[in-house]
N, C-alpha and C positions, 0 to 999 in steps of 0.2 A: 433528551430523555432524562438525563440526570438533572438538568436544570428544572425541568417541569415535575417530575415526580420524585427524584431523589431515590433512595433505597426501597421506598415504598411499591415500586412497581420493576419487575425484572425485565431487562432488555428482551426485545422482541427477537427469535432466532435468527441467525444469519446463515443464509445459503453460500456455503464457501465455494461452491461449483457453479453456481447461477452464472458467472461470466462465462463460463463455456458455451452455454446456450445463446447468451446475449452477444457473444463475439462471431458467432457462427456465420459465414458469409463476408465477413467484413475484411478488407484488406488491412496490411499493416499500417498504411497511412492514415486509413480511417480509424484504427483503433487508437493511434498515438494523437490523432487530432481529438478524439473523443476524450482521451484520459486528460488532456491538457485543459479543455474545456470544462470538463468535470471538476477537476481541481481548482481551478480558478473561481468556478461558482461557489464550490464549497468553502473555499477561503475567504471569499466574500462574505459569506454568510457567518462564518465564525468572527471575523472581523467587526461585523454589524452588532455582534453580541456584546462588544466592549467588556470583555471577561475580566474581572478583578481577581486577585489573589485569592479571597474567599470563595469566589465561584469556582476556582481550579481546585479547592480543597473539598468541593461538595463530593458526595458518595452516591453510587448508583450500585445496581445488582445486577451483575452479568449471570446469565443461566449456568455457565459451567464454572466461571472464575470466582463467584461470590462477590463479594464488595470491592469495588474500584472507585477510584477517585476520577474525576473530571480530567485532572493534568495528566494521568496514567492512561486515560483513553485518546487524549489528543497526542501524546508522545507516541502512543501505538500507531495512530494514525498516519504520524509522521514516518516512523520506521516502516510502516507498511508500502508506504510510496516509494521509500529509498530501496525496498525490496524490489519492488516492480522497474525502478530504473537499474537496480542491479542486473536483473533480468534481461532487459532491454539491450545493456551493455554486452552481456555474454552472447546474445543471440547476434548482435552485430558484429562482434569480434569472431564469431565461429567461422565466418566466411573468410577469415585470413588464417586459419589454421596452418594449411597447407603453404600458403604462399610466404609465410614469415621463415619458413625452413627451421633450421637449428635454434633460432631464437625464441622459439615457442616455450622452451622451458624457462625462459626468464619472465614470460608475460602472464602474471597473475590471473587476468581474465581468461586466458586459455587453460589454465590449471583449474578453475573453479568447477566443482562438480555440477551436473545439472545440464543445461541445454549446450554448453561447449564441450561437453565430454566427447570423446571420440567414439 
């Protein structure tokens, strides 16, 4: 979008809760496989763009945030993926909450708010 239209056209609105509908009925294994496949495909597409520094400085217009750079958008995408990996680790660690006994207070993944909360 940024490379094609710059700031002349606002990004299309993103459905932040669309993933809930799309993940219904899928197992954790299926979801993890889909996550890995989609990220691999998307990274291939980004690599194929052969982005240069001047491309990363190009600006686009986000409907809520205003002007953003392609560099910021890509960094946000990376941080977004890390958020999902963090969520996955919390969910996986949750099954050990009771099993680790008194050590749980030393394990940050079990102290993190969200899915691993008691």
